[in-house]
C-alpha positions in Angstrom: -21.0 4.5 17.5 -22.8 1.1 18.0 -24.1 0.3 21.3 -22.4 -2.5 22.9 -25.8 -4.2 24.2 -27.9 -4.2 20.5 -30.2 -6.6 20.5 -29.8 -8.1 17.2 -28.2 -7.0 14.0 -30.1 -5.1 11.9 -32.9 -6.6 9.0 -30.6 -5.6 6.1 -27.4 -7.4 7.9 -29.3 -10.3 9.2 -30.3 -11.0 5.9 -27.3 -10.6 4.4 -25.5 -13.5 6.7 -28.0 -15.4 5.8 -28.0 -15.4 2.3 -24.0 -15.3 2.3 -24.1 -11.6 1.3 -22.8 -8.2 3.2 -25.0 -5.1 3.4 -21.8 -2.9 3.1 -18.8 -2.2 0.6 -21.4 -2.0 -2.3 -23.8 -4.2 -3.9 -23.5 -7.6 -5.0 -23.2 -8.0 -8.6 -26.3 -9.9 -10.2 -26.0 -13.4 -10.6 -23.0 -13.7 -8.9 -22.0 -16.8 -6.7 -22.1 -16.0 -2.7 -21.1 -18.4 -0.2 -23.4 -18.2 3.0 -21.0 -19.7 5.1 -17.9 -17.4 4.6 -20.2 -14.3 5.0 -21.7 -15.5 8.1 -17.9 -16.4 9.1 -17.0 -12.2 8.1 -20.2 -11.4 9.8 -19.4 -13.3 13.5 -16.3 -11.4 13.5 -17.8 -8.0 13.1 -19.8 -8.9 15.9 -17.0 -9.4 18.2 -15.6 -6.0 16.9 -18.7 -4.4 17.9 -19.7 -6.3 20.9 -16.0 -6.6 22.4 -16.8 -9.2 24.7 -17.5 -13.1 25.2 -20.4 -14.3 23.4 -22.5 -17.9 23.8 -23.5 -19.8 20.7 -27.3 -18.4 21.5 -26.3 -15.3 21.2 -24.4 -15.7 18.2 -27.5 -17.1 16.9 -29.4 -14.3 17.9 -27.4 -11.3 16.4 -26.7 -13.2 13.2 -30.7 -14.2 13.3 -29.9 -17.5 12.1 -30.6 -21.0 13.8 -29.2 -22.1 16.9 -27.7 -25.7 15.1 -26.2 -22.9 12.7 -24.3 -20.9 15.2 -23.3 -24.3 16.9 -21.5 -25.5 13.8 -20.2 -21.9 12.6 -18.4 -21.5 16.1 -17.4 -25.1 16.5 -15.6 -25.0 13.1 -14.0 -22.0 14.1 -12.8 -22.9 17.0 -11.3 -26.5 15.4 -9.5 -24.1 13.2 -7.9 -21.9 16.3 -10.1 -18.7 14.9 -11.9 -18.9 18.6 -11.3 -20.0 22.0 -14.1 -21.0 24.6 -14.2 -20.8 28.0 -13.9 -24.0 30.2 -16.7 -23.2 32.6 -19.2 -20.3 30.5 -18.2 -22.0 27.2 -18.6 -18.7 25.9 -16.5 -17.6 22.6 -14.1 -15.0 21.7 -11.6 -14.6 18.7 -8.1 -16.0 19.4 -4.9 -13.9 17.6 -4.6 -16.1 14.9 -7.2 -13.8 12.6 -4.4 -11.0 13.4 -1.4 -13.0 12.6 -3.0 -14.2 9.3 -4.1 -10.6 8.5 -0.4 -9.4 9.4 1.1 -11.9 7.2 -1.1 -10.6 4.4 -0.3 -7.3 5.0 3.4 -7.7 4.7 2.8 -8.4 0.8 -0.1 -5.8 0.4 -1.5 -4.2 -3.0 1.6 -1.7 -2.6 4.3 -4.2 -3.1 2.1 -6.0 -5.8 1.7 -2.7 -7.6 5.4 -1.9 -7.0 6.7 -5.1 -8.4 4.2 -4.8 -12.0 5.2 -1.2 -12.1 8.8 -1.5 -11.9 8.8 -4.5 -14.2 7.4 -2.4 -16.9 9.5 0.1 -16.4 12.8 -1.8 -16.6 11.7 -3.8 -19.4 11.0 -1.1 -21.6 14.0 1.2 -20.8 16.6 -1.9 -19.8 17.9 0.1 -16.7 17.3 -0.6 -12.9 13.8 0.4 -11.9 12.4 0.7 -8.5 9.3 2.1 -6.7 9.3 4.0 -3.0 7.3 5.8 -0.5 8.1 8.3 1.7 8.9 7.6 5.5 9.7 10.5 7.5 12.4 12.5 5.8 13.6 9.2 4.1 12.4 7.5 1.1 12.1 3.3 1.1 12.5 1.4 -1.5 9.5 -1.1 -2.0 10.1 -2.9 -5.3 12.7 -3.1 -7.3 13.4 -4.5 -11.0 17.3 -4.8 -12.3 18.3 -3.2 -15.7 19.3 -5.2 -18.4 22.5 -4.2 -18.8 25.7 -5.8 -17.6 26.7 -2.5 -16.0 23.9 -1.3 -13.5 22.6 0.4 -10.5 22.0 -2.1 -7.8 19.0 -1.6 -5.4 17.8 -3.4 -2.9 14.0 -3.7 -1.2 13.9 -2.2 1.7 17.0 0.3 1.0 16.6 3.8 2.3 17.8 7.3 1.2 17.7 10.8 1.7 15.2 13.2 -0.1 17.6 15.3 -2.0 19.8 12.9 -3.8 17.6 10.8 -6.2 15.1 11.9 -8.7 12.7 9.6 -6.6 13.0 11.4 -4.2 12.1 14.8 -5.6 9.4 12.8 -6.9 7.9 11.9 -3.4 8.3 15.4 -2.4 6.0 16.6 -5.0 3.0 14.6 -3.4 3.5 16.9 -0.5 1.4 20.4 -0.3 3.6 23.4 -0.2 3.2 23.8 3.6 4.6 20.2 4.5 7.3 20.5 1.5 8.5 23.5 3.2 8.4 22.0 6.8 10.0 18.7 6.0 13.0 20.1 4.2 13.9 22.3 7.0 13.6 19.9 9.6 17.5 19.4 9.8 19.9 20.2 7.4 20.1 18.3 4.0 23.2 16.2 3.7 25.9 17.0 0.7 26.2 13.7 -0.9 28.5 15.0 -4.0 29.1 18.4 -5.4 26.0 18.3 -7.3 23.5 18.0 -3.8 21.0 20.1 -3.1 21.4 20.8 0.3 19.6 24.4 0.3 16.0 23.9 0.9 14.6 26.7 -0.8 16.6 25.5 -4.1 15.0 22.3 -3.7 11.7 23.6 -3.3 11.8 25.5 -6.5 13.0 22.4 -8.6 10.2 20.4 -6.8 7.5 23.1 -7.8 8.6 23.6 -11.1 9.2 19.8 -12.0 5.9 19.0 -10.5 3.9 21.2 -13.0 6.2 19.0 -16.0 5.2 15.8 -14.5 9.1 14.5 -14.4 11.9 15.0 -11.9 15.6 14.2 -12.7 18.8 14.0 -10.6 22.4 14.1 -12.0 25.3 13.1 -9.9 23.5 14.3 -6.9 23.1 10.9 -4.3 26.3 9.5 -6.2 29.2 10.5 -8.6 28.3 9.3 -12.3 24.9 7.9 -11.2 21.6 9.6 -12.6 17.7 9.0 -12.6 14.1 9.7 -13.5 11.1 9.5 -12.0 7.7 9.9 -11.5 4.7 9.9 -8.9 1.2 9.2 -8.3 -1.3 7.6 -5.7 -2.1 4.0 -4.8 -4.8 4.1 -3.0 -3.7 7.0 -0.1 -0.2 6.5 -0.9 1.8 8.4 -2.7 4.4 6.1 -4.5 7.3 7.2 -6.5 8.6 5.3 -9.9 11.8 5.6 -11.3 14.8 4.0 -13.3 18.7 4.7 -12.2 22.0 3.8 -13.8 25.1 5.4 -14.9 25.1 9.0 -15.9 26.6 8.8 -19.1 24.5 6.1 -20.5 21.3 7.8 -19.2 22.3 11.4 -20.5 23.0 10.1 -24.0 19.5 8.5 -24.1 17.7 10.8 -21.9 14.9 11.8 -24.2 13.6 7.9 -25.1 14.4 7.3 -21.8 11.8 10.2 -20.3 9.4 9.1 -22.9 9.4 5.7 -21.5 9.0 6.6 -18.3 6.1 8.9 -18.7 4.2 6.4 -20.7 4.8 3.9 -18.0 3.5 6.5 -15.3 0.4 7.0 -17.5 0.0 3.2 -17.6 0.3 2.3 -14.0 -1.5 5.2 -12.4 -3.9 5.7 -14.9 -3.2 9.0 -16.1 -3.6 10.3 -19.8 -6.9 8.1 -19.9 
């Protein structure tokens, strides 16, 4: 843990702030263009996070190892933009909630959403069926991206929809990302709902299917969540998150073309999750 009263930045970080380069996060490419003012602003917020107190212009200048005039320009600019506040009497500065609000807005359209949109779009384009990406949330799955299929008769799913873990192929694919202990525990938290005559509600039976298809690398559901609806799915990792990707459509059409559709699902899996490279 960094000490609250550390007198100054380390030599490397101070030099990084002066040059507009960070000492953390990996080396900067040789010949790459850097913007010193942007680097100083980021370093300033890191200092506030470490110090956890209001700072004067002179303290910021010392901690960033920059001239006090540069510290004044930096703080005044951020103050005018609403990213830092200034006390009326002591003239000390501290970040406002605007940075958090901006970061929150960015996170609502995070890398997972962008990945899901691209992956489901590619799968829907190649297969012609509705494709979606989903993540596991508790004992349900949540759709994070959807690309509608090109058929007039197609299954409709929306971003934000949630489903039980035992009625779809994408649910089984997400279960496969759990270790055996967590898989067993999740399937026994509460009774699995019976959605159709084909729904698997026995935890042991579903465990065996998930483990078997984990080795195959793909999962299927036939009339298990909704009568007349079938799906194929796979899973992979996006950062630290396990993501399911699959297609869903009328059972008669999916089953009549299952060999081609499964091949497409596996090819897209290899493309978007980087397998088989």
